[in-house]
KEFI-269475 format. One record per residue: z, x negated, y of N, C-alpha, C in turn; residue in three letters. Coordinates in steps of 0.2 Angstrom, whole numbers, plus 5000, padded with zeros to 4 digits. Example, Ala and Ser with C-alpha at 12.3 -4.5 7.8 and 13.67 -1.06 7.14 Angstrom:
BEGIN
503949344972503949384978503949344984Ala;503549364989503649324995503949365000Ser;
END
This chain:
BEGIN
470035124448469835174445469535204451Met;469035264448468435284455468835314460Ala;468535354466468935394471469335444467Gln;469835474470470235534468469735604467Pro;469935644464469535714463469735754469Thr;469335774473469535834479469935884476Pro;470435904477470635954479470436024480Tyr;470336074474470136134476470536194473Val;470736234477471236294474470736344467Arg;471136354463470736394460470836464459Ala;471536484462471536564462471736574469Thr;471636664470471636674477472036724475Asp;472836704477473336754474473336834480Phe;473236804484473036874488472636914486Ser;471936894484471536924482471736964477Ser;472136934471472236964464472937034466Glu;473336994472473737054475473437124476Glu;472737114481472437174481472137204476Ala;471837174473471537204468472137224458Ser;472637214463473137254457473037204450Ala;472837134449472837104445473437104439Val;473437134433474037144430474337064426Gly;474937064428475336984426475636954431Gly;475536994437475536944442476436964444Arg;476636914447477336924450477436934455Ser;478236964459478336974463478336944471Thr;478236884470478036824475477636864479Val;477936834486477336844492476736794491Arg;476336844490475636794488475336774494Thr;475236794501474936764506475336714509Ala;476036684506476336624511476236574505Ala;476336604497476036554491475336534494Leu;474936554495474236524498474236464503Asp;474636504507474636454514474836394512Ala;475436404507475736334505475236314502Glu;474836334497474436304494473836264499Leu;473636304503473036264507473436214511Asp;473936214513474336144514474136084512Ala;474336114506474336054501473636024500Leu;473336064499472236064498472236004504Gly;472336004510472335984516472535934516Leu;473235924513473635844514473235824509Thr;473035834504472735794499472135764499Ala;471635824502471035784505470835734510Asn;471335764515471335694521471535624517Glu;472035634514472335564509471835544506Thr;471435574502470835534498470135534504Arg;469935554507469735514515469935454515Val;470535444518470735404520470835324515Asn;470935354508470935294503470135284502Ile;469635314506468835304505468835244508Gly;469135254515469035204519468935134518Leu;469635124514469835064512469435034504Ile;469335074500469335054493468435104490Gln;468235064488467635064487467535114479Arg;467035154474467035184470467135134465Asp;467135084465467135054458468035024457Asp;468435034461469235044463469434964467Gly;468834944469469234854473469234884479Lys;469534844484469634844492468734824493Val;468634884500468134864502467934814506Lys;467234774507467234714512467534724518Asp;467834684521467934674530468434724531Gly;468834744524469634784526469934754528Val;470034684526470634644527470334584531Val;470834584538470834544545471334484543Glu;471134434546471634384547472434404549Leu;472334434553473034444556473434514550His;473134524546473434574542473634534534Thr;473334484534473534444530474234434529Leu;474734424524475434394524475634334526Ala;476134314530476434264530476034194526Gly;476234204522476334164512475634154513Asp;475234214515474434174514474034164519Thr;474334174525474034144530474334064529Arg;475034044527475233964526474733944522Ala;474433964514474033934510473233924512Leu;473233984519472533944520472533894527Leu;473033894529473133824535473433764529Ala;473533774524473733724518472833674515Ala;472433754515471833724514471333704520Gly;471833684524471433654531471133714535Gln;470933764535470733844537471233864541Gly;471233854548471833914553471633964553Leu;472034024550471634074555471834084561Pro;471734104567471434104573471734194576Arg;471534214573471334294574470634304578Gly;470534344582470134364585469834304589Ala;469234294591469034234596469034274603Trp;469034214606469334224614468834184617Leu;468734184623468334134626468834094630Thr;468634024632468933994638469533954632Ala;469433944625469933924621469733874617Thr;470233834618470133754614470233804604Ala;469633774600469733774594469633714590Tyr;469833694585469933644580469333664576Ala;469233604574468533604567469033644560Leu;468633694558469033734550469333794554Arg;469433794564470033864565469433924562Asp;469633984561469434044557469534094562Ile;469134134566469134194567468734234567Val;469034284570468534364569468034384576Thr;467734394575467034444580466734464578Gln;466534534579466134594579466334604572Ser;466834604568467034604561466834584556Gly;466534514559466534454554466934414554Asn;467134354551467534294549467034234551Ser;467234194554466734134557467334074556Tyr;467033994553467533944553467233924559Ile;467633874562467233824565467133754563Cys;466333744566466133694563466133634569Ala;466133644574466233574579467033594584Val;467333544585467933574589467633564595Ala;467833634599467533654605467933684610His;468033694615468133754621467733814622Thr;467833864619467533924619467033944625Ser;466533944626466234004633466134054629Gly;465434074628464934114627464834124618Thr;465234194616465034164610464334164605Phe;463834194608463234184606463034124606Ala;463134094613463034034613463333994609Thr;463733984609464133954602463833944596Asp;463834004594463434014588462733984587Leu;462333974592461733964593461633904591Ala;462133874595462333784596462833764591Ala;462733794584463033794578463833754577Asn;463933774583464933784583465133814577Arg;464933864576465333924570464833924566Trp;465233944559464633954554465134014550Met;464734064549464734124543465334124539Ile;465934134538466234134532466034204529Leu;466334264531466034324530466034374533Ser;465534434531465334484535465934544534Leu;465934534539466534614538465934694540Gly;465434684542464934734542464234704545Ala;463634724543462934714544462934704551Ala;462834634552462734604559462134664564Pro;462334664570461434694573461034644574Leu;460434654573459734624574459934574581Ala;460034644586460134604593460634544593Ser;461134544590461734494588461434434587Ser;460934404582460534384577460234334583Val;460334254583460034214587459334194585Pro;458834164589458034144585458034094591Val;457834034589457533994594456734014597Thr;456734024602456034024603455333984599Pro;454934004596454433934596453633974593Thr;453233944594452533954595452434004599Gly;452134054597451834114604452534154605Gly;453234144601453734204603454134184608Leu;454134224612454734204617455534224617Ala;455634274613456234304611456734254609Ser;457434264611458034244608458434284602Thr;458234324600458634364595458234404591Asn;458434414586458034454580457634514582Val;458134544584458034604587457334614591Gln;457334584596456734554601456034534599Ala;456434484594455834454590455434494586Ala;455634544583455534574578454934634583Leu;455134664590454934704593454234674595Glu;454334594599453634554601453334564595Glu;453434544588452834544584452734614583Leu;452934654584452734724582452134734586Gln;452334744593451834724600451034694598Thr;451334634595450734594595450334604588Glu;450634644583450234654576449834714578Val;450334764581449834824584449134814589Thr;449134754593448634734597448234704593Thr;448434664587447834634582447634694579Ala;447834734575447534774572446934824576Ser;447134834581446734854582445934844587Gly;446134774587445634724588445234704581Leu;445634704575445334704569444934764568Ala;445034824571444834874568444034894572Val;444234854578443634854583443134804579Ser;443134754580442834684576442634704568Glu;443034744565442634764558442134814559Ala;442134874564441734914565441134874569Ala;441134824573440534794576440234764570Ala;440534734567440434694561440034744556Val;440234804553439934864547439334874554Ala;439234874560438634904565438034854564Ser;438234774565437734724563437534734557Ser;437934724551437734724545437434794543Leu;437434844545437034894543436334894549Ser;436334864553435734864558435134824553Ala;434534824555433934804552433934734551Ser;434334674555434434624553435034584551Gly;435334644545435934634545436034574540Gly;435534584534435534534529435434454532Ser;435134434538435134394540435934354541Ala;436334394542436934374542437534354540Leu;437234354531437434354527437234294523Val;437634244521437434194518437134204511Gly;436634154506436734144499436434074498Phe;436734044491436833994489436434014480Val;436033974478435733994472436133944467Gln;436533954460436933924457436533874454Ala;436733804454436433744452436433694455Gly;436333614452436433584458435533564463Thr;436033574469435433534474435133614477Gly;435533664476435433744479435433724486Ala;434933744490434833774497435433824500Ala;435633834505435933874508435333914513Thr;435433964511434834044513435234074516Arg;434834134517435234204521434934224515Thr;435534294516435234334510434534374513Val;434434384517433834424520433134384518Gln;433234294518432634254516432434274507Ala;433334254503433134284499432834364496Lys;433134404499432534484497432034484500Leu;431834424504431034424507430734394500Arg;431034354496430434344490430134364486Asp;430434424487429934494483429834544488Val;429234544488429034614493428834684489Ile;429434724489429334804486428934834490Ala;428734884486428234944491428634984495Asn;429234984491429635034495429735004502Pro;429834964502430034914510429734944514Asp;428934974514428535004520428535074519Phe;428235094523428235164524427635184519Thr;427035164520426435184517426335134510Thr;425935134504425735104500425135044505Leu;424835074510424235024511424834994515Ala;425334984518425434944524425734894518Gly;426134914512426234854509425834824508Ser;425334834503424734794501424434744506Val;424434774513424234754520424634684521Ala;425234694520425734634520425534564515Asp;425734604510425334554505424934514506Val;424334564507423534514506423434484512Asn;424034484517424134454523424334384523Thr;425134394519425634344522425834324514Asn;425334344509425434294502426034314499Gly;426234314493426734344489426434404483Gly;426934424479426834484475427234544478Glu;426634614475427034664477427334704471Leu;428034714471428434734467428334814467Phe;428034864462428234914461428934934457Phe;429534974457430134994455429635054450Pro;430135064445430035104440429935184444Arg;429635224445429335294446428435274451Gly;428435344453427735334454427735334461Ala;427135324467427035304472426335364473Val;426435404477425735464478425435434483Val;424635434479424335404485423735444485Ser;423635474492422935524493422135474494Ser;422235434496421735404500421535334495Val;421035304493420935234492421335194498Ser;421635154494422035084498421635024498Val;421334984503420934934504421234874500Pro;421034834497421334754494421834764489Asn;421834844486422634864481422334814475Leu;421834804474421834774467422034684468His;421634674474421534584475422434554476Ala;423034594477423634564478423734574471Val;424234514470424634524464425134564463Pro;425434604459425734674459426334654451Lys;426734674451427334664446427834734446Val;427934744440428434804439428234854437Gly;428634914434428334954429428235024432Arg;428135004439427935074443427235104443Gly;427135144444426335164444426135204452Ser;425135224450425235264458424935314456Ile;425035364459424735424457424135464462Thr;423735474459423235504465422835574460Arg;422935634462422735694459423135694454Gly;422635694446422735724441422735624436Ser;422535574440422735514438423335464441Asp;423335454434423935394436423635324434Thr;424035264439423735214437424235174437Phe;424435134432425035104431425035034431Leu;425434994437425434934438425534864431Ile;425734904426425834864420425934884413Arg;425334934412425434984406425734954401Pro;426135004395426134994391425734994384Arg;425634964377425134974373424835064372Arg;425435114375425135184372424935194377Ser;424735154384424635194391423935174391Gln;423635224397422835194398422735184407Thr;422535154408422135164414421435164417Asn;421135184420420435204421420135194428Arg;419735164428419335134435418635164434Ile;418435214441418035254442417335234445Tyr;416835244441416335194446415835264446Val;415235274453414935324453414335274458Asn;413835284456413235264458413035274463Ala;413135334464412935384471413435374476Thr;414135394476414735414480415035354480Thr;415035294474415435244475415335204482Gly;415935154484415935104487416135044485Leu;416134984488416234944487417134924488Ala;417234954494417734964497418235004493Ala;418035044489418535084486418935034481Asn;419535074477420035034472419735084466Asp;419535134466419235154458419635204455Gly;420435234458420835254455420635334453Leu;420235374456420135434453419335444454Ser;419135504452418435494453418035514461Ala;418535544464418435544473418435494477Ser;418635444473418835354477418335304472Glu;417735324468417535264464417435224466Pro;417035164464416735104466416135114463Val;415735064466414835084465414635064460Gln;414634984456414334964452414934964445Thr;414534944439415134924434415234844437Leu;414734794441415034744442415734734445Ala;415934764448416234794453416934814448Gln;416834854444417334874439417634814436Ala;417234774433417234714431417734664434Phe;417534664440418034614443418634644444Ala;418734714445419434754447419834714439Ile;419434724434419834694428420034624428Leu;419734584431420034524431420534494435Ala;420834564439421334534445421934554440Glu;421834584434422334614429422534564423Tyr;421934524425422034474417422434424416Gly;422634374414421934354408422034404402Pro;422634424401422934454398422934534400Met;422734584396422534664398423034704394Leu;423634734397424034774392423734844392Ser;424034894386423834944387423034944386Gly;422935024386422035034386421735044393Thr;421035014394420735014401420135044399Trp;420035094403419435124402418935114408Arg;418435114408418035104414417335164414Ile;417735214419417235284417416735274422Val;416035304419415435284422415335364423Leu;415035394431414935464431413935464430Ala;413635514428413035514427412635484434Ala;411935454431411635404438411635354433Gly;411235314439410935244438411035204442Thr;411335144437411735084440411335034438Tyr;411634974442411234904443411434854438Thr;411234804435411534774427411634704432Gly;411734654428412034584428412634614430Leu;413034634426413834644425414034604420Ala;414434534423414634504418415434514418Asp;415434514411416234524410416834474410Phe;417234484413417634424415417934374409Pro;417734294411417734264404418534254402Glu;418434254395419034254393419534294394Ser;419534364397419934414397419934454390Leu;420634454388420834494383421234544384Arg;421434584378422034634378422034674372Gly;422734714374422934744367422234784362Asp;421734834367421234844364420634834366Phe;420134854363419334864368419434884374Arg;419134844380418934874385418434934384Val;418634994388417935034384417435064391Val;417135064389416535074396416035144392Ile;416035184397416035254395415535294399Glu;414935314397414735364403414835454399Gly;414735504402414935564401414635574395Pro;415135594389415035604382414435654382Ile;413835624376413435684375413235674367Val;413535614365413435594356412735594355Asn;412835574350412135524347411835594341His;411235614342410635564346410435584354Pro;410735624355410535634364410535584368Asn;410135574374409935514378410735524383Val;411035474385411435494389411335484397Pro;411735514400411535524406411835454411Thr;412135414407412435364413411935294410Ala;411535284417411135214415410935174419Ile;411135114414411035034417410335014416Ile;409935004423409334974424409334934428Asp;408834884423408534824426407834814432Gly;407734864431407134884435406634824433Val;406634804428406134754424406134704428Ala;406734674433406834624436407534584435Ala;407934614432408734594430408734544423Gln;408834504422408934474415409434514411Ala;409934554413410234574408410634634411Tyr;410834674407411234724409412234724410Gly;412134704404412934694404413234614398Ile;413534564401413634504398414234494396Asn;414434484387415234444387414934374386Leu;415334344392415034254391415434214385Ala;416034244385416334194379417134214381Gly;417634184376418334214377418634244373Gly;418234274367418334334363418534414366Ala;418134404371418234484375418034534371Gln;418234584372418134644366418034704370Arg;417534734369417234794373417034854369Val;417034904370416834964368416435004373Leu;415834994371415335034375414935104374Val;414935174376415035214374414435244378Ser;413935284376413535324378413335304386Asn;412935284386412535234391411735214390Val;411235224394410735204392410635134395Leu;410435074392410335024395409634994395Val;409234984401408335004398408234934406Arg;407534914404407134864408407334814410Asn;407734774407407834714407407334644405Phe;407334614408407034544407407134524399Thr;407834524396408034464391408634514387Ala;409034554388409434584386409934654388Tyr;409834674384410134754387410934724386Gly;411234714381411934704380411834624376Ile;412234574378412234514377413034494376Val;413234444371413934434369413634364365Gly;414334314367414334264363415034234362Gln;415134184358415934144357416434194358Asp;416434224351416934274348417134324351Leu;416734344354416634414357416534474353Cys;416834534355416734564350416534634352Asp;416034664349415634724351415534774347Ile;415734834349415734884348415134934352Thr;414534964348414435024355414135084348Thr;414235144354414235214353413835244356Val;413135274352412735314353412535274362Asn;412335214360411935184367411335164365Val;410935194369410235194369409835134374His;409335094372409035044374408235064374Ser;408135024379407135034380407035004386Ser;406234954385405934934390406134854390Gly;406634814386406734764386406134694382Ile;405634684384405334634381404834564383Thr;405334554388404934494391405034424386Ser;405834394386405934344383405634354377Gly;405734274373405634264367406034284362Ala;406734294364407134334360407434394363Asp;407134414367407334464370407634534367Ala;408034574369408234624361408834664366Ala;408834734364409334794367409934764365Ala;410234724360410734694358410734634356Ile;411234584357411134514354411834484354Lys;412134444350412734424350412734354344Val;412934324348413034254344413934224346Gln;413934204337414434194337415034224337Gln;415034314335415534344336415434404332Gly;415634464335415734524330415234584332Arg;414834634330414534674331414634734328Leu;414734794331414834854326414234904331Arg;413834924327413334974331413635054328Val;413635084332413735174329413335204333Gln;412735234328412235264333411835244337Gly;411435284342411035274346410535284345Gly;410035234348409235244348408935184351Ile;408735124349408335084352407535104351Ile;407235074356406435104356405935044361Thr;405435024360405134984363405434934366Gly;405934894363405934824364405734764361Cys;405834714361405534654358406034654353Arg;406334644351406934654344407434714347His;407534754342408134804343408734744342Gly;409034724337409734684337409534624334Val;409834574338409834504336410634484335Ile;410834464329411434414326411334374324Ala;411534314327411334244324412034204327Ile;412134144326412734094321413134114320Gly;413234144315414034164311414134214312Ala;413834264316414034324319414234374312Thr;414634414312414634454307414534524311Val;414034574307413834634310414134674307Phe;413934734307413834814305413534854308Thr;412834864307412334904311412334974306Ile;412435024311412535094307413435104303Gly;413935054310414535074306414735144307Asp;415135154298415135204298414735284297Gly;414135234297413835314297413835364291Ala;413635324287413835394279413135424277Gly;412635444284411935474283411435424290Ser;410935454286410335424292410235464296Leu;410635534297410635594303411035554308Ala;411735514307412235474312412135434312Ala;411635394308411435284308411135304315Gly;411135234318410535204323409835214321Pro;409435224326408835234325408335184330Gln;408035134326407635094328406935084328Ile;406635084334405935094335405235064342Thr;404735044335404335034340404534954342Gly;404834924339405034834343404534804340Cys;404234754344403734694344403834654338Thr;404434624338404634584333405134624328Gln;405634584326406234644321406634694323Ala;406634734318407134794321407634774320Gly;408034724316408534684314408434614315Val;408634564316408434494314409434464314Leu;409434444309410134414306409834324305Ala;410134284307409934214307410634154309Gln;410634094307411034054308411634074305Asp;411534084300412134114294412634174297Gly;412334214300412534284303412534304295Ala;413034354296413134394289413334464292Thr;413234514286413434584289412834644285Gly;412934714288412734764286412234804290His;411734814287411434884290411334934286Thr;411634994288411735034283411635094288Asp;411135144283410935194286410635184294Tyr;410035164292409735154300409035164298Val;408835204303407935204301407735154308Thr;407235124304407035074306406135084304Ile;405635094311405135134310404735084316Asp;404135064315403435044316403834994322Asn;404134924318404034884322403634804320Cys;403634754321403434704315403634704309Ala;404234674309404734684305405534724304Val;405434754298406134784298406634764299Gly;407034744292407534684293407334604294Val;407434564295407034504296407834434295Asp;407934394288408534364287408234294287Ala;408534254290408234194292408834114293Ala;408734074290409134024289409834044289Thr;410034044282410534054279410934114281Asn;410734174284410934234285411034264278Ala;411634324279411634364274411634454275Lys;411034474273411134544276411134584269Val;411734644269411634704263411434764269Asn;410834784264410334834268410634894261Val;410834944264410835014261410835064265Ile;410535094261410435194263409935174269Gly;409535114271409035124276408435164276Cys;408135174280407335214279407035164284Asp;406635134279406235084282405535094281Val;405335094287404535144286404035114292Lys;403435114290402935074295402835014298Asn;403334964296403434904300402734864297Asn;402434834301401734814301401734744295Ala;402134704298402134654293402534664285Thr;403034694287403634704280404134734283Ala;404434784278405234804276405534744278Gly;405734704275406134664275405934594272Ile;406034544276406134474277406434434276Arg;406634384270407134334269406934254270Ala;406834214272406834144274407434104275Ser;407234034273407633984275408333974275Ser;408434004267409134004263409234074266Gly;409034124268409334174269409534214263Ala;409834274263410034314256410034394262Gln;409534424257409534504258409634544251Val;410334584251410334624247410134704248Leu;409534714244409334784245409534834243Ala;410034864243410234954238409634984237Asp;409835014231409035054227408935104232Pro;409535124237409635184240409235194245Ser;408935124247408635114255407935144253Thr;407435164257406535194254406235164260Val;405735134256405335094260404635154262Tyr;404335144265403735184265403335144268Ser;402435154269402135114274402035064277Gly;402535014275402534944278401934914278Asn;402034844280401334794278401134804271Gly;400834754271400434734262401034724257Ile;401334694260402134674255402734704258Asp;402834754254403634784258404134754259Glu;404234704253404734664253404534594253Val;404534534256404234494257404934434256Ile;404734394250405134324249404534264250Arg;405134234255404634184258405134114261Ser;404834054261405234004265405933994260Lys;405834014255406733974252407134024252Gly;407034094254407334164254407434194247Gly;407934244249407934274244408334354244Glu;407634404240407934464241407934494233Ile;408534534234408734554226408634644229Asp;408134674225407834744225408034774220Arg;408134724215408034764207408634834205Gln;408534874201408834934201409634914196Val;409534844193409934834191410334784191Ala;410234764198410634714203411334724202Trp;411834664205412534664206412834684211Val;413034754211413334774217413834724221Asp;413834724228414234684233414634724237Arg;415334744236415534794241416134764244Ala;416234764250416734734254417534764253Arg;417934734249418634744247419134764252Ala;419134734257419734724261419434674268Ala;419634714276419534664281420334654285Val;420034574289420834604292420334564299Asp;420534624305420334584312420734574316Thr;421334564313421934524319421734454320Ser;421834454326421734394331422434334332Val;422634314327423334274329423134204327Ala;423334144331423134084332423634034325Ser;423633994324423833944318423833884323His;424533864325424533804328425233784328Thr;425433734329426233694331426633674321Gly;426033654318426333664312425833604308Thr;426133564303425633514299425833554292Thr;426233584291426233634283425633674283Ser;425633674276425133704273425433784273Ala;424833834276425133884279424733934276Thr;424734014273424434054271424134094277Asn;423534084282423534124288423134184287Ile;423034194283422834284281422934294273Arg;423134354271423234364264422934424262Thr;422734434257422634524255422934504249Phe;423534574251424034564244423734604238Ala;423934574233423734584227423034624226Ala;422534594229421834604229421434594224Ala;421634504220421134524215421634534207Leu;421034584205421434634197421234594192Lys;421834554190421734504185421234534178Asn;421534604177421034654172420334644171Ala;420034644179419334674179418934574182Ser;419434534179418934464182419034414176Phe;419134454169419034414166418334414162Val;417834444167417034444163416734394168Trp;416434374164415734314166415534344172Ala;415334304175414834324183415034364189Gly;415834394186416134434193416434374196Arg;416134404203416534344209416934384215Ser;417034344217417334364223417234304229Leu;417134344236417034304241417234334248Glu;417734264250418034284257417534234261Leu;417534274267417234264272417534264279Glu;417734214283418034224287417534174294Ala;417834204299417634164305417934164311Ser;417934114317418434124323418434054326Gly;418834024328418933974333419133914331Gly;418733844332419333794332419333764338Leu;420033744339420133674345420633644345Ser;420633584349421033514348420533464342Gly;420733404346420333364342420833304340Thr;421433314339421933264335421933254329Ala;421633314326421633294319421333334313Gly;421133314307420433354303421033424302Thr;420833464301420933544298420533554291Lys;421033584289420733594280420933674279Thr;420233704277420533784274420333774268Leu;420633814262420733824258420633904255Ala;420333914249420333984245420933994239Leu;421434014241422134004237422134094233Arg;422234074226422334114222423134124219Ile;423534164223424234164220424534094223Gly;424634064218424834004222424533944220Thr;423933944219423533914218422933884223Thr;422733824225422233814228421733794225Asp;421033844223420433844220419933784222Val;419833794229419433744232419533754240Val;419433674244419733684250419233644251Ser;419133624260418533604265418933554270Ala;418733494272419133474276418633484283Val;418933474288418333494294418733434297Ile;418033404298418433334305418733364311Pro;419033304313419433324318419133344326Ala;418333304325417933304332417733384331Ala;417833404327417533484327417733534330Ser;417433554337417833604338417233664340Thr;417533724342417133794342417033824337Gly;416733884337416533934333416533924326Gly;416633944321416633944315416533974310Phe;416333974304416234024300416433984291Lys;416734024286416933994281416434044276Val;416334024271416134054264416434034259Leu;416734054255417234024251417234094244Ala;416834064239416634084233417034094226Arg;417134124223417534114218417134144211Leu;417034124206416634164199416834134195Gln;416834194189417334184183416934184178Ala;417134124174416634094169417134114163Val;417634134161417934164155418634184159Asp;419134204155419834244158420134174160Ala;419934104160420534054161420134004166Thr;419334014167419133964171418734004176Asn;418433954179418133984187417833924189Gln;417133934193416933914196416933924205Arg;417333864208417333874216416833844219Ala;416833884227416133834233416633864239Arg;416433824243416633844249416233784255Ile;416133844260415533824263415833824271Glu;415833784275416233774283415733764286Val;415333814291414933804296415133794304Tyr;415033754307415533744313414833734319Val;414833774323414233764330413733794326Asn;413533804321412933804316412733744316Asn;413133674314412933634311412833624303Ala;412633564303412533574294413133574291Thr;413333644287413933654284414033604279Pro;414933604277415333574272415233594269Leu;415133584263414933614254415333564249Ile;415833624247416233594241416133624235Val;416133594230416133624224416533624220Val;416833654217417533634212417633704206Ala;417933664201418133704194418933734195Asn;418933804194419633814196419833814189Gly;420633834188420933844182421433894183Ala;421233964186421934014187421834074181Val;422234084179422334114172422334204175Asn;421634214174421634284176421634344168Met;422034314164422134364158422634424160Ala;422534484159422634544159423634544161Pro;423734574167424434544170424434584177Gly;425034534180424934584186424334554192Ser;424134584197423834564201423934514204Ala;423434454207423534414211423434414219Gln;423734374224423634374231423034334232Asp;422634344238422034324241422234274248Val;422134224248422534174253421734144257His;421834134261421534094267422034054268Leu;421933984267422533934269422433884273Arg;422833864277422733814282423033754283Cys;423033704284423333614283423133604290Thr;423433594295423233534301423633474301Leu;423033424301423333354302423833334310Ala;423733384313423933364317424333424321Ser;425033454323425233514325424933534333Ala;424433484334424133504342423533544342Ala;423233554335422633574337422733644334Asp;422033704335422533764333421733794328Thr;421733824323421433884322421433944321Val;421033994324420934054326420434094325Gln;420734114316420034174315420134254318Pro;419634274318419534324321419334404318Thr;419134364312418734414306418834394298Leu;419234404294419434394288418934464283Val;418434454279418334504276418234464267Glu;418634504263418534494257417934534253Leu;417634504249417034554244416934534238Trp;416834594234417034574227416234604223Gln;416034574219415434614214415734664210Thr;415334724209415534784206415534764197Ala;
END
């Protein structure tokens, strides 16, 4: 059982007698209390003594029973088991194997016969084995053999020795850790840490060397400092998100490669290292206050010439992200500005002078002083620009010239004094796209030349003569279209030129709402397979003997009852077709062919496309497809590359039969012409999709349309 319950007296009889508690006897209460207290003391002392030999679970405590307390028959039993109790250990005593002794409250059995000396020495010599513990041994009494760096011979001393060494080592570790932390936080700390890239063959480098692979602008105290370092030592300059404030022009800013989504802020202007589609960068140009060494990030630090601004653009090519605007201050600039070849972007690069609006004369002037050949040149590579509110004058050949898939839009651009070359013109585009909105051209050899499959709209979006361009005093044609060029001259005033509109060599020109007057030779001239569709809304007056001339195989339709031709849809997206030999619809006009209206004989549809071809691995087939039927196609030879133009025409015979024709021009060479009969059911029902379809014999070749137009007759 557990330990006995302590005795606690419940009643104080003396107190009850003093308080006259009822029912009490007449005994002597004081004497009774004394007797009970004596009994309680004896009982509690007995309980304490029992606790010395009995555990709480009722069993005898460990170490209580010693050898000499054992009964004689118990000792005899131990002896029979070859263990002889000898009592307390004594020095200078002979002990036999299996003799049992007690020492310091513990029992030991002799493991080796010997004559005792010192117990600790005999125990360390393995002459005794512990048999039972009477009480926990003192650490100082447990021997150990010195080893390693420890000199102590007992557990207590060994623990104290270890504690001293741990304390010393801990202090050294803290000191060394502080020194390491100080070294790592110093400027050369990253050179102390290693780095190995994942993968086979990776070299061992320091973290410092790895981090220096990229130079970040915040690594330097100034923007000029970071730019100077990269400009001298090479690499890229990284701009993390956020704005760097700059108050002065930074030398060589545009010459160093830059990455990141950061920006540079100067005054109210923000220059983005990599603008998104919705963001705009501006380069400022001022002929008077600009310097070639400036960075052009604000009107207060402009560059001096348009050519310098173009050179800055080239540093961010070949693909510009976002919108880029070159801002010309009022003043007179030199020409010979070559737009970077093959530089393209999300949107047209805008070259703009101060806004004065048509027909007012711009105050930003590009002047060739009768010595320079051209003002602005787009040499090729599908560049796209918009030139706005600029006067271009006094060049020997061209004011603005472009070729090889370039796309030029002009807004209130004025030109004069461009007369020297045989094909001198205010604006000339070859194998590209041209839109002219407003502006005045006067005193040039030609006003506008569109040549070599160029698609053009002169008077783009005008709607009235007041808003349309004015071309006057040209010694040759106001508008010259030739070599497969096609487009519109809408709401243009053409006055006092040799010829108003001159179409030659397979060109096609629509003339709508124009005022064609006082032109010495003719108002309109068509020759060499060219076609001019002259809308009755165009006014002719005061032209040469024949207001409208038909010569050399040209064709002019100016009858009141003529068949109108209207552009039904246009796709100006630039997307390459490559990487597959499967027939693919590369441009689609959904539900563009209305079945109910295409049943009439003579009704026609024309698809015109222009763009570029590259690769000579195989043939390239272009087809006009109505719904799921290829009605006519042409195979372009493998060797043909460069600019191309496709004219595909479908003319209704009746509700279920058509005549089809496709012409393909590549670099103005002799066209490929295919004629076929179609059999697409045009009976009233669902509208049909119209496709330009392409099949490459080799997936390595590329066809890239840049302009696809769909025309229908009224």
